C-alpha positions in Angstrom: 101.1 37.9 86.4 103.3 40.3 88.4 107.0 41.0 88.1 107.9 38.7 91.0 105.9 35.8 89.5 107.5 36.3 86.1 110.9 36.2 87.7 110.1 33.0 89.6 108.8 31.3 86.4 111.9 32.4 84.5 114.1 31.0 87.3 112.2 27.7 87.4 112.8 27.3 83.7 116.5 27.3 84.4 117.5 29.6 81.6 121.2 29.7 80.5 121.2 33.5 80.7 119.9 34.1 84.2 121.9 36.9 85.7 123.3 37.4 89.2 121.2 40.6 89.5 118.0 38.6 88.7 119.0 35.9 91.3 119.7 38.6 93.9 116.2 40.1 93.2 114.6 36.6 93.4 116.2 35.8 96.7 115.4 39.3 98.1 111.7 38.6 97.2 111.8 35.5 99.4 113.2 37.5 102.3 116.9 36.8 101.9 119.5 39.5 102.5 122.9 39.6 100.9 126.2 39.5 102.8 129.5 39.5 101.0 131.6 39.2 104.2 133.7 42.2 103.4 136.9 42.5 101.5 138.2 39.0 102.3 135.3 37.1 100.8 136.5 37.3 97.2 133.6 36.3 94.9 131.8 34.4 97.7 128.4 35.8 98.6 126.1 34.6 101.3 122.3 35.1 101.2 120.6 34.6 104.6 116.9 34.2 105.4 115.2 35.6 108.5 116.4 32.6 110.5 120.0 33.0 109.3 120.0 29.9 107.1 122.6 30.6 104.4 122.7 30.1 100.7 126.4 30.4 99.7 127.2 31.2 96.1 130.1 32.5 94.0 129.4 35.7 92.2 130.0 35.0 88.5 132.9 36.7 86.8 134.0 38.1 84.4 130.3 38.1 83.3 127.1 38.3 85.2 125.4 35.0 84.2 125.0 32.5 86.9 126.3 29.0 86.3 123.7 26.2 85.9 125.0 24.3 88.9 124.5 27.4 91.1 120.9 27.8 89.8 120.2 24.1 90.6 121.6 24.6 94.1 119.4 27.6 94.8 116.3 25.8 93.3 116.9 22.7 95.5 117.3 24.9 98.6 114.2 26.9 97.9 112.2 23.7 97.3 113.6 22.2 100.5 112.4 25.3 102.5 109.0 25.0 100.8 109.3 28.4 99.1 108.8 27.0 95.6 
């Protein structure tokens, strides 16, 4: 099992310590690009696929661990788009 597959399996298990960096790598592996909309976006981050369909998240702070509701949101979106 490769690194990408391990990351996908870890994500699907919905761990309580999944970091934003891991989520960014996961989405990048599915062809998403990150856009933080410049200085006015605050902690809002948009990931867009090749068609421009967005996944909008708040970057966690002060830590780097993604909240469980955000993981569920991403999981549902990836399933809806038949990527998982």
